[in-house]
A tleap script that builds the chain and sets N, CA, C and O, in Angstrom:
source leaprc.protein.ff14SB
mol = sequence {
  NMET VAL VAL TYR ARG ARG LYS VAL GLU LYS
  VAL GLU ARG GLU LYS ARG LYS TYR PRO ARG
  LEU ASP TYR ASP CYS PRO VAL VAL ILE PRO
  GLY VAL ASP GLY VAL LYS LYS ILE THR ASP
  VAL SER CYS GLY GLY VAL PHE VAL GLU LEU
  GLN PRO SER SER ASP PHE ARG VAL GLY GLN
  LEU ILE SER LEU ILE PHE LYS LEU PRO THR
  HIE SER GLU SER LEU ARG LEU LYS ALA ARG
  VAL LYS ASN LEU GLN ASP ARG GLY ILE GLY
  CYS GLU PHE VAL ASP LEU SER GLU GLU ASP
  ALA ARG ILE ILE GLN HIE TYR PHE ASP THR
  PHE LYS ASP THR LEU ILE LEU ARG CSER
}
set mol.1.N position { -44.543 -33.404 -3.487 }
set mol.1.CA position { -43.168 -33.317 -3.795 }
set mol.1.C position { -42.812 -31.901 -4.202 }
set mol.1.O position { -43.500 -31.250 -4.989 }
set mol.2.N position { -41.694 -31.451 -3.623 }
set mol.2.CA position { -41.228 -30.084 -3.959 }
set mol.2.C position { -40.170 -30.142 -5.018 }
set mol.2.O position { -39.212 -30.910 -4.926 }
set mol.3.N position { -40.351 -29.313 -6.037 }
set mol.3.CA position { -39.372 -29.255 -7.082 }
set mol.3.C position { -38.541 -27.927 -7.007 }
set mol.3.O position { -39.111 -26.837 -6.948 }
set mol.4.N position { -37.257 -28.043 -7.012 }
set mol.4.CA position { -36.408 -26.846 -6.894 }
set mol.4.C position { -35.847 -26.660 -8.299 }
set mol.4.O position { -35.361 -27.572 -8.968 }
set mol.5.N position { -35.966 -25.368 -8.686 }
set mol.5.CA position { -35.341 -24.940 -9.875 }
set mol.5.C position { -34.079 -24.038 -9.649 }
set mol.5.O position { -34.161 -23.096 -8.860 }
set mol.6.N position { -33.081 -24.263 -10.224 }
set mol.6.CA position { -31.920 -23.460 -10.090 }
set mol.6.C position { -31.801 -22.472 -11.287 }
set mol.6.O position { -31.863 -22.895 -12.441 }
set mol.7.N position { -31.636 -21.199 -11.013 }
set mol.7.CA position { -31.484 -20.273 -12.082 }
set mol.7.C position { -30.059 -19.872 -12.065 }
set mol.7.O position { -29.521 -19.437 -11.047 }
set mol.8.N position { -29.453 -20.023 -13.196 }
set mol.8.CA position { -28.018 -19.690 -13.399 }
set mol.8.C position { -27.950 -18.320 -14.139 }
set mol.8.O position { -28.514 -18.160 -15.221 }
set mol.9.N position { -27.256 -17.359 -13.530 }
set mol.9.CA position { -27.147 -16.087 -14.161 }
set mol.9.C position { -25.660 -15.760 -14.409 }
set mol.9.O position { -24.799 -16.089 -13.593 }
set mol.10.N position { -25.384 -15.118 -15.530 }
set mol.10.CA position { -24.039 -14.814 -15.906 }
set mol.10.C position { -23.661 -13.550 -15.096 }
set mol.10.O position { -24.418 -12.581 -15.048 }
set mol.11.N position { -22.496 -13.589 -14.477 }
set mol.11.CA position { -22.071 -12.497 -13.627 }
set mol.11.C position { -20.791 -11.953 -14.251 }
set mol.11.O position { -19.894 -12.728 -14.582 }
set mol.12.N position { -20.686 -10.608 -14.422 }
set mol.12.CA position { -19.514 -10.037 -14.974 }
set mol.12.C position { -18.390 -10.082 -13.990 }
set mol.12.O position { -18.595 -9.933 -12.785 }
set mol.13.N position { -17.211 -10.287 -14.494 }
set mol.13.CA position { -16.060 -10.378 -13.633 }
set mol.13.C position { -15.739 -8.981 -13.006 }
set mol.13.O position { -15.845 -7.960 -13.685 }
set mol.14.N position { -15.378 -8.958 -11.810 }
set mol.14.CA position { -15.091 -7.687 -11.148 }
set mol.14.C position { -13.884 -7.033 -11.874 }
set mol.14.O position { -12.890 -7.694 -12.173 }
set mol.15.N position { -14.001 -5.797 -12.127 }
set mol.15.CA position { -12.962 -5.034 -12.843 }
set mol.15.C position { -11.925 -4.425 -11.886 }
set mol.15.O position { -10.866 -3.986 -12.334 }
set mol.16.N position { -12.195 -4.393 -10.659 }
set mol.16.CA position { -11.288 -3.671 -9.722 }
set mol.16.C position { -10.076 -4.497 -9.477 }
set mol.16.O position { -10.165 -5.724 -9.421 }
set mol.17.N position { -8.910 -3.852 -9.324 }
set mol.17.CA position { -7.710 -4.596 -8.999 }
set mol.17.C position { -7.537 -4.625 -7.479 }
set mol.17.O position { -6.856 -5.531 -7.000 }
set mol.18.N position { -8.093 -3.711 -6.685 }
set mol.18.CA position { -7.906 -3.640 -5.316 }
set mol.18.C position { -9.289 -3.753 -4.532 }
set mol.18.O position { -10.292 -3.169 -4.943 }
set mol.19.N position { -9.288 -4.490 -3.448 }
set mol.19.CA position { -10.464 -4.491 -2.560 }
set mol.19.C position { -10.628 -3.130 -1.899 }
set mol.19.O position { -9.651 -2.406 -1.707 }
set mol.20.N position { -11.770 -2.811 -1.578 }
set mol.20.CA position { -12.111 -1.519 -0.947 }
set mol.20.C position { -12.597 -1.687 0.458 }
set mol.20.O position { -13.215 -2.688 0.817 }
set mol.21.N position { -12.285 -0.625 1.288 }
set mol.21.CA position { -12.757 -0.534 2.577 }
set mol.21.C position { -13.795 0.555 2.648 }
set mol.21.O position { -13.610 1.652 2.121 }
set mol.22.N position { -14.937 0.225 3.335 }
set mol.22.CA position { -15.920 1.306 3.522 }
set mol.22.C position { -15.351 2.306 4.424 }
set mol.22.O position { -14.904 1.907 5.499 }
set mol.23.N position { -15.303 3.624 4.119 }
set mol.23.CA position { -14.741 4.608 4.914 }
set mol.23.C position { -15.386 5.899 4.549 }
set mol.23.O position { -15.390 6.305 3.387 }
set mol.24.N position { -15.969 6.589 5.607 }
set mol.24.CA position { -16.581 7.938 5.208 }
set mol.24.C position { -15.624 8.926 5.783 }
set mol.24.O position { -15.312 8.886 6.973 }
set mol.25.N position { -15.147 9.826 4.937 }
set mol.25.CA position { -14.437 11.003 5.356 }
set mol.25.C position { -14.600 12.174 4.433 }
set mol.25.O position { -14.896 12.001 3.251 }
set mol.26.N position { -14.414 13.339 4.941 }
set mol.26.CA position { -14.574 14.572 4.087 }
set mol.26.C position { -13.461 14.682 3.074 }
set mol.26.O position { -12.307 14.319 3.300 }
set mol.27.N position { -13.880 15.201 1.959 }
set mol.27.CA position { -12.810 15.394 0.906 }
set mol.27.C position { -13.100 16.741 0.178 }
set mol.27.O position { -14.255 17.074 -0.087 }
set mol.28.N position { -12.077 17.466 -0.120 }
set mol.28.CA position { -12.181 18.746 -0.797 }
set mol.28.C position { -11.683 18.449 -2.228 }
set mol.28.O position { -10.646 17.813 -2.418 }
set mol.29.N position { -12.428 18.913 -3.197 }
set mol.29.CA position { -12.049 18.850 -4.652 }
set mol.29.C position { -11.911 20.346 -5.079 }
set mol.29.O position { -12.883 21.082 -5.246 }
set mol.30.N position { -10.607 20.726 -5.240 }
set mol.30.CA position { -10.496 22.141 -5.683 }
set mol.30.C position { -11.317 22.472 -6.982 }
set mol.30.O position { -11.308 21.758 -7.986 }
set mol.31.N position { -11.983 23.565 -6.853 }
set mol.31.CA position { -12.845 23.996 -7.990 }
set mol.31.C position { -14.264 23.567 -7.930 }
set mol.31.O position { -15.075 23.904 -8.792 }
set mol.32.N position { -14.596 22.748 -6.808 }
set mol.32.CA position { -15.908 22.289 -6.609 }
set mol.32.C position { -16.366 22.840 -5.233 }
set mol.32.O position { -15.656 22.684 -4.239 }
set mol.33.N position { -17.503 23.456 -5.185 }
set mol.33.CA position { -18.027 24.121 -3.971 }
set mol.33.C position { -18.317 23.046 -2.904 }
set mol.33.O position { -18.880 21.983 -3.164 }
set mol.34.N position { -17.900 23.400 -1.724 }
set mol.34.CA position { -18.298 22.611 -0.522 }
set mol.34.C position { -17.335 21.496 -0.338 }
set mol.34.O position { -16.468 21.233 -1.171 }
set mol.35.N position { -17.518 20.808 0.839 }
set mol.35.CA position { -16.835 19.557 1.199 }
set mol.35.C position { -17.742 18.376 0.830 }
set mol.35.O position { -18.921 18.318 1.179 }
set mol.36.N position { -17.150 17.486 0.141 }
set mol.36.CA position { -17.873 16.196 -0.311 }
set mol.36.C position { -17.443 15.071 0.610 }
set mol.36.O position { -16.719 15.304 1.578 }
set mol.37.N position { -17.874 13.869 0.323 }
set mol.37.CA position { -17.625 12.720 1.199 }
set mol.37.C position { -17.092 11.557 0.385 }
set mol.37.O position { -17.665 11.156 -0.629 }
set mol.38.N position { -15.952 11.017 0.874 }
set mol.38.CA position { -15.461 9.742 0.307 }
set mol.38.C position { -16.230 8.614 1.075 }
set mol.38.O position { -16.393 8.694 2.293 }
set mol.39.N position { -16.686 7.591 0.359 }
set mol.39.CA position { -17.495 6.448 1.085 }
set mol.39.C position { -16.685 5.187 1.011 }
set mol.39.O position { -16.994 4.262 1.762 }
set mol.40.N position { -15.690 5.059 0.189 }
set mol.40.CA position { -14.828 3.930 0.326 }
set mol.40.C position { -13.480 4.238 -0.405 }
set mol.40.O position { -13.342 5.056 -1.315 }
set mol.41.N position { -12.564 3.493 0.113 }
set mol.41.CA position { -11.076 3.758 -0.378 }
set mol.41.C position { -10.428 2.466 -0.643 }
set mol.41.O position { -10.732 1.465 0.006 }
set mol.42.N position { -9.550 2.455 -1.570 }
set mol.42.CA position { -8.717 1.266 -1.851 }
set mol.42.C position { -7.329 1.802 -2.140 }
set mol.42.O position { -7.121 3.015 -2.126 }
set mol.43.N position { -6.375 0.921 -2.401 }
set mol.43.CA position { -5.042 1.359 -2.732 }
set mol.43.C position { -5.058 1.909 -4.141 }
set mol.43.O position { -4.062 2.537 -4.502 }
set mol.44.N position { -6.063 1.750 -4.979 }
set mol.44.CA position { -6.149 2.258 -6.305 }
set mol.44.C position { -6.952 3.478 -6.514 }
set mol.44.O position { -6.849 4.177 -7.523 }
set mol.45.N position { -7.842 3.742 -5.425 }
set mol.45.CA position { -8.792 4.893 -5.693 }
set mol.45.C position { -9.809 5.037 -4.668 }
set mol.45.O position { -9.756 4.365 -3.638 }
set mol.46.N position { -10.779 5.920 -4.905 }
set mol.46.CA position { -11.847 6.121 -3.972 }
set mol.46.C position { -13.178 6.374 -4.660 }
set mol.46.O position { -13.208 6.607 -5.868 }
set mol.47.N position { -14.268 6.336 -3.926 }
set mol.47.CA position { -15.568 6.694 -4.370 }
set mol.47.C position { -15.951 7.983 -3.680 }
set mol.47.O position { -15.914 8.026 -2.450 }
set mol.48.N position { -16.313 9.028 -4.384 }
set mol.48.CA position { -16.636 10.246 -3.810 }
set mol.48.C position { -18.202 10.439 -4.034 }
set mol.48.O position { -18.703 10.453 -5.158 }
set mol.49.N position { -18.867 10.573 -2.945 }
set mol.49.CA position { -20.347 10.802 -2.980 }
set mol.49.C position { -20.604 12.371 -3.201 }
set mol.49.O position { -20.176 13.202 -2.400 }
set mol.50.N position { -21.298 12.694 -4.289 }
set mol.50.CA position { -21.588 14.092 -4.501 }
set mol.50.C position { -22.829 14.215 -5.577 }
set mol.50.O position { -23.049 13.364 -6.439 }
set mol.51.N position { -23.464 15.199 -5.421 }
set mol.51.CA position { -24.576 15.553 -6.332 }
set mol.51.C position { -24.377 16.856 -7.026 }
set mol.51.O position { -24.014 17.777 -6.295 }
set mol.52.N position { -24.537 17.108 -8.248 }
set mol.52.CA position { -24.696 16.041 -9.239 }
set mol.52.C position { -23.359 15.557 -9.776 }
set mol.52.O position { -22.387 16.312 -9.802 }
set mol.53.N position { -23.309 14.351 -10.188 }
set mol.53.CA position { -22.059 13.823 -10.715 }
set mol.53.C position { -21.910 14.272 -12.147 }
set mol.53.O position { -20.832 14.126 -12.723 }
set mol.54.N position { -22.985 14.829 -12.758 }
set mol.54.CA position { -22.984 15.189 -14.140 }
set mol.54.C position { -21.990 16.372 -14.364 }
set mol.54.O position { -21.673 16.732 -15.497 }
set mol.55.N position { -21.527 16.944 -13.252 }
set mol.55.CA position { -20.503 18.036 -13.448 }
set mol.55.C position { -19.167 17.504 -13.832 }
set mol.55.O position { -18.272 18.286 -14.151 }
set mol.56.N position { -18.976 16.167 -13.817 }
set mol.56.CA position { -17.779 15.530 -14.172 }
set mol.56.C position { -17.916 14.687 -15.407 }
set mol.56.O position { -19.021 14.351 -15.831 }
set mol.57.N position { -16.789 14.350 -15.978 }
set mol.57.CA position { -16.852 13.469 -17.147 }
set mol.57.C position { -15.782 12.299 -16.979 }
set mol.57.O position { -14.728 12.538 -16.390 }
set mol.58.N position { -16.039 11.093 -17.472 }
set mol.58.CA position { -15.177 10.085 -17.400 }
set mol.58.C position { -13.768 10.474 -18.053 }
set mol.58.O position { -13.727 11.000 -19.165 }
set mol.59.N position { -12.715 10.217 -17.377 }
set mol.59.CA position { -11.391 10.591 -17.893 }
set mol.59.C position { -10.919 11.843 -17.352 }
set mol.59.O position { -9.731 12.134 -17.491 }
set mol.60.N position { -11.765 12.666 -16.713 }
set mol.60.CA position { -11.367 14.006 -16.284 }
set mol.60.C position { -10.327 13.805 -15.066 }
set mol.60.O position { -10.515 12.943 -14.208 }
set mol.61.N position { -9.320 14.592 -15.062 }
set mol.61.CA position { -8.330 14.629 -14.030 }
set mol.61.C position { -8.818 15.691 -12.928 }
set mol.61.O position { -9.228 16.812 -13.229 }
set mol.62.N position { -8.727 15.222 -11.666 }
set mol.62.CA position { -9.137 16.131 -10.562 }
set mol.62.C position { -8.146 15.880 -9.386 }
set mol.62.O position { -7.443 14.870 -9.354 }
set mol.63.N position { -8.119 16.832 -8.430 }
set mol.63.CA position { -7.352 16.722 -7.245 }
set mol.63.C position { -8.288 16.389 -6.154 }
set mol.63.O position { -9.445 16.810 -6.125 }
set mol.64.N position { -7.748 15.606 -5.235 }
set mol.64.CA position { -8.536 15.217 -3.991 }
set mol.64.C position { -7.685 15.491 -2.765 }
set mol.64.O position { -6.529 15.079 -2.677 }
set mol.65.N position { -8.273 16.180 -1.845 }
set mol.65.CA position { -7.596 16.545 -0.564 }
set mol.65.C position { -8.404 15.911 0.595 }
set mol.65.O position { -9.537 16.329 0.835 }
set mol.66.N position { -7.839 14.892 1.332 }
set mol.66.CA position { -8.420 14.240 2.326 }
set mol.66.C position { -7.454 13.648 3.311 }
set mol.66.O position { -6.277 13.505 2.983 }
set mol.67.N position { -7.894 13.284 4.536 }
set mol.67.CA position { -7.033 12.797 5.565 }
set mol.67.C position { -7.448 11.356 5.964 }
set mol.67.O position { -8.629 11.017 6.044 }
set mol.68.N position { -6.426 10.551 6.202 }
set mol.68.CA position { -6.648 9.128 6.665 }
set mol.68.C position { -6.311 9.127 8.133 }
set mol.68.O position { -5.383 9.819 8.552 }
set mol.69.N position { -7.002 8.408 8.884 }
set mol.69.CA position { -6.708 8.339 10.377 }
set mol.69.C position { -5.363 7.799 10.769 }
set mol.69.O position { -4.914 8.008 11.896 }
set mol.70.N position { -4.723 7.121 9.879 }
set mol.70.CA position { -3.407 6.640 10.188 }
set mol.70.C position { -2.207 7.593 9.885 }
set mol.70.O position { -1.043 7.270 10.121 }
set mol.71.N position { -2.574 8.791 9.344 }
set mol.71.CA position { -1.477 9.708 8.929 }
set mol.71.C position { -1.825 11.112 9.471 }
set mol.71.O position { -2.995 11.493 9.433 }
set mol.72.N position { -0.910 11.842 9.941 }
set mol.72.CA position { -1.151 13.087 10.533 }
set mol.72.C position { -1.470 14.263 9.640 }
set mol.72.O position { -2.083 15.241 10.069 }
set mol.73.N position { -1.012 14.148 8.286 }
set mol.73.CA position { -1.321 15.244 7.385 }
set mol.73.C position { -2.277 14.812 6.273 }
set mol.73.O position { -2.409 13.637 5.930 }
set mol.74.N position { -2.905 15.798 5.758 }
set mol.74.CA position { -3.892 15.557 4.632 }
set mol.74.C position { -3.119 15.096 3.438 }
set mol.74.O position { -1.995 15.552 3.231 }
set mol.75.N position { -3.662 14.217 2.645 }
set mol.75.CA position { -3.079 13.792 1.354 }
set mol.75.C position { -3.696 14.674 0.264 }
set mol.75.O position { -4.881 15.004 0.314 }
set mol.76.N position { -2.866 15.053 -0.730 }
set mol.76.CA position { -3.358 15.813 -1.946 }
set mol.76.C position { -3.014 14.993 -3.078 }
set mol.76.O position { -1.849 14.961 -3.473 }
set mol.77.N position { -3.994 14.277 -3.678 }
set mol.77.CA position { -3.712 13.306 -4.651 }
set mol.77.C position { -4.397 13.627 -6.010 }
set mol.77.O position { -5.486 14.203 -6.007 }
set mol.78.N position { -3.811 13.284 -7.127 }
set mol.78.CA position { -4.359 13.387 -8.389 }
set mol.78.C position { -5.189 12.167 -8.674 }
set mol.78.O position { -4.796 11.054 -8.326 }
set mol.79.N position { -6.382 12.362 -9.331 }
set mol.79.CA position { -7.166 11.130 -9.626 }
set mol.79.C position { -7.911 11.367 -10.936 }
set mol.79.O position { -8.128 12.508 -11.345 }
set mol.80.N position { -8.300 10.264 -11.589 }
set mol.80.CA position { -8.976 10.246 -12.844 }
set mol.80.C position { -10.356 9.703 -12.547 }
set mol.80.O position { -10.525 8.703 -11.848 }
set mol.81.N position { -11.370 10.418 -13.119 }
set mol.81.CA position { -12.775 9.952 -12.915 }
set mol.81.C position { -12.917 8.725 -13.785 }
set mol.81.O position { -12.703 8.828 -14.992 }
set mol.82.N position { -13.269 7.559 -13.243 }
set mol.82.CA position { -13.330 6.351 -13.956 }
set mol.82.C position { -14.896 5.997 -14.259 }
set mol.82.O position { -15.228 5.397 -15.281 }
set mol.83.N position { -15.744 6.395 -13.347 }
set mol.83.CA position { -17.176 6.090 -13.544 }
set mol.83.C position { -18.095 7.148 -12.887 }
set mol.83.O position { -17.794 7.722 -11.841 }
set mol.84.N position { -19.131 7.342 -13.511 }
set mol.84.CA position { -20.252 8.250 -12.972 }
set mol.84.C position { -21.454 7.428 -12.535 }
set mol.84.O position { -21.956 6.580 -13.272 }
set mol.85.N position { -21.887 7.697 -11.349 }
set mol.85.CA position { -23.076 7.109 -10.865 }
set mol.85.C position { -24.036 8.206 -10.298 }
set mol.85.O position { -23.633 9.341 -10.045 }
set mol.86.N position { -25.298 7.813 -10.118 }
set mol.86.CA position { -26.294 8.867 -9.619 }
set mol.86.C position { -25.725 9.441 -8.253 }
set mol.86.O position { -25.871 10.626 -7.954 }
set mol.87.N position { -25.113 8.588 -7.496 }
set mol.87.CA position { -24.709 9.159 -6.117 }
set mol.87.C position { -23.279 9.750 -6.032 }
set mol.87.O position { -22.880 10.301 -5.006 }
set mol.88.N position { -22.514 9.613 -7.161 }
set mol.88.CA position { -21.172 10.190 -7.126 }
set mol.88.C position { -20.348 9.654 -8.200 }
set mol.88.O position { -20.828 9.244 -9.257 }
set mol.89.N position { -18.920 9.660 -7.885 }
set mol.89.CA position { -17.974 9.398 -8.958 }
set mol.89.C position { -16.890 8.417 -8.354 }
set mol.89.O position { -16.418 8.588 -7.230 }
set mol.90.N position { -16.545 7.412 -9.162 }
set mol.90.CA position { -15.455 6.507 -8.863 }
set mol.90.C position { -14.196 7.067 -9.471 }
set mol.90.O position { -14.159 7.399 -10.656 }
set mol.91.N position { -13.113 7.175 -8.616 }
set mol.91.CA position { -11.879 7.825 -9.116 }
set mol.91.C position { -10.764 6.819 -8.908 }
set mol.91.O position { -10.776 6.036 -7.959 }
set mol.92.N position { -9.814 6.858 -9.802 }
set mol.92.CA position { -8.567 6.093 -9.767 }
set mol.92.C position { -7.397 7.057 -9.527 }
set mol.92.O position { -7.249 8.047 -10.244 }
set mol.93.N position { -6.563 6.763 -8.513 }
set mol.93.CA position { -5.344 7.601 -8.288 }
set mol.93.C position { -4.481 7.540 -9.519 }
set mol.93.O position { -4.409 6.535 -10.225 }
set mol.94.N position { -3.829 8.664 -9.747 }
set mol.94.CA position { -2.929 8.836 -10.937 }
set mol.94.C position { -1.596 9.364 -10.468 }
set mol.94.O position { -1.593 10.309 -9.678 }
set mol.95.N position { -0.467 8.835 -10.886 }
set mol.95.CA position { 0.829 9.366 -10.492 }
set mol.95.C position { 1.006 9.338 -9.061 }
set mol.95.O position { 1.599 10.274 -8.526 }
set mol.96.N position { 0.540 8.326 -8.344 }
set mol.96.CA position { 0.722 8.197 -6.982 }
set mol.96.C position { 2.212 8.075 -6.570 }
set mol.96.O position { 2.888 7.203 -7.115 }
set mol.97.N position { 2.767 8.890 -5.645 }
set mol.97.CA position { 4.066 8.721 -5.232 }
set mol.97.C position { 4.321 7.481 -4.444 }
set mol.97.O position { 3.370 6.907 -3.914 }
set mol.98.N position { 5.518 7.035 -4.331 }
set mol.98.CA position { 5.759 5.858 -3.455 }
set mol.98.C position { 5.304 6.130 -1.938 }
set mol.98.O position { 4.786 5.255 -1.245 }
set mol.99.N position { 5.538 7.350 -1.531 }
set mol.99.CA position { 5.216 7.640 -0.117 }
set mol.99.C position { 3.665 7.699 0.074 }
set mol.99.O position { 3.178 7.216 1.096 }
set mol.100.N position { 2.913 8.248 -0.835 }
set mol.100.CA position { 1.499 8.333 -0.803 }
set mol.100.C position { 1.008 6.939 -0.883 }
set mol.100.O position { 0.135 6.608 -0.080 }
set mol.101.N position { 1.462 6.044 -1.772 }
set mol.101.CA position { 1.087 4.661 -1.851 }
set mol.101.C position { 1.364 3.911 -0.542 }
set mol.101.O position { 0.520 3.136 -0.093 }
set mol.102.N position { 2.543 4.131 0.082 }
set mol.102.CA position { 2.815 3.597 1.359 }
set mol.102.C position { 1.802 3.982 2.454 }
set mol.102.O position { 1.371 3.160 3.262 }
set mol.103.N position { 1.465 5.219 2.436 }
set mol.103.CA position { 0.469 5.777 3.433 }
set mol.103.C position { -0.884 5.143 3.226 }
set mol.103.O position { -1.503 4.753 4.216 }
set mol.104.N position { -1.389 5.011 2.022 }
set mol.104.CA position { -2.582 4.325 1.754 }
set mol.104.C position { -2.603 2.814 2.171 }
set mol.104.O position { -3.538 2.285 2.772 }
set mol.105.N position { -1.428 2.178 1.767 }
set mol.105.CA position { -1.351 0.794 2.055 }
set mol.105.C position { -1.334 0.561 3.544 }
set mol.105.O position { -1.887 -0.434 4.014 }
set mol.106.N position { -0.714 1.451 4.307 }
set mol.106.CA position { -0.646 1.290 5.743 }
set mol.106.C position { -1.975 1.495 6.365 }
set mol.106.O position { -2.318 0.814 7.331 }
set mol.107.N position { -2.767 2.443 5.827 }
set mol.107.CA position { -4.209 2.582 6.310 }
set mol.107.C position { -4.960 1.333 6.016 }
set mol.107.O position { -5.685 0.823 6.870 }
set mol.108.N position { -4.807 0.838 4.849 }
set mol.108.CA position { -5.514 -0.362 4.366 }
set mol.108.C position { -5.226 -1.517 5.278 }
set mol.108.O position { -6.130 -2.191 5.769 }
set mol.109.N position { -3.881 -1.746 5.508 }
set mol.109.CA position { -3.452 -2.862 6.349 }
set mol.109.C position { -3.934 -2.768 7.790 }
set mol.109.O position { -4.234 -3.759 8.456 }
set mol.110.N position { -3.990 -1.534 8.222 }
set mol.110.CA position { -4.413 -1.258 9.630 }
set mol.110.C position { -5.851 -1.611 9.852 }
set mol.110.O position { -6.187 -2.190 10.885 }
set mol.111.N position { -6.687 -1.297 8.952 }
set mol.111.CA position { -8.176 -1.412 9.106 }
set mol.111.C position { -8.831 -2.508 8.321 }
set mol.111.O position { -10.050 -2.645 8.415 }
set mol.112.N position { -8.086 -3.338 7.516 }
set mol.112.CA position { -8.712 -4.322 6.722 }
set mol.112.C position { -9.504 -5.337 7.462 }
set mol.112.O position { -10.452 -5.919 6.935 }
set mol.113.N position { -9.108 -5.555 8.712 }
set mol.113.CA position { -9.815 -6.540 9.573 }
set mol.113.C position { -10.897 -5.948 10.466 }
set mol.113.O position { -11.583 -6.679 11.180 }
set mol.114.N position { -11.051 -4.647 10.430 }
set mol.114.CA position { -12.061 -4.099 11.327 }
set mol.114.C position { -13.110 -3.260 10.514 }
set mol.114.O position { -14.148 -2.930 11.089 }
set mol.115.N position { -12.916 -2.929 9.327 }
set mol.115.CA position { -13.867 -2.204 8.513 }
set mol.115.C position { -14.378 -3.182 7.427 }
set mol.115.O position { -13.784 -4.227 7.157 }
set mol.116.N position { -15.501 -2.782 6.830 }
set mol.116.CA position { -16.163 -3.603 5.849 }
set mol.116.C position { -15.293 -3.646 4.545 }
set mol.116.O position { -15.020 -2.618 3.926 }
set mol.117.N position { -14.885 -4.857 4.175 }
set mol.117.CA position { -14.061 -5.036 3.028 }
set mol.117.C position { -14.959 -5.530 1.854 }
set mol.117.O position { -15.736 -6.472 2.009 }
set mol.118.N position { -14.833 -4.896 0.734 }
set mol.118.CA position { -15.556 -5.278 -0.516 }
set mol.118.C position { -14.556 -5.460 -1.619 }
set mol.118.O position { -13.595 -4.705 -1.769 }
set mol.119.N position { -14.821 -6.509 -2.397 }
set mol.119.CA position { -13.903 -6.712 -3.600 }
set mol.119.C position { -14.620 -6.235 -4.877 }
set mol.119.O position { -14.055 -6.310 -5.968 }
savepdb mol mol.pdb
quit
């Protein structure tokens, strides 16, 4: 006789308001040497892969300059560092204009069925 045991683990509720799309693109952070890489984007923010993330602090305001494939011009957005990880920083957009929000939403709507979507 085979006995199956079920292990129940408590899972924390996802804190994100917006689902993310996996997306690799170059990003410039004024004041930081070199070009870094965004690895996912949502309507609320991005994850920037960089080493070391210790050069940043949670709550710090930074500028991000990057281009989405659905828009002809680069976006220059203000963001707040929300979390630090070994591989980079999670950033939340701050003071996003209606136009920039529309551009990001258009990108998201265009690719949500073709790129990896994470919640």
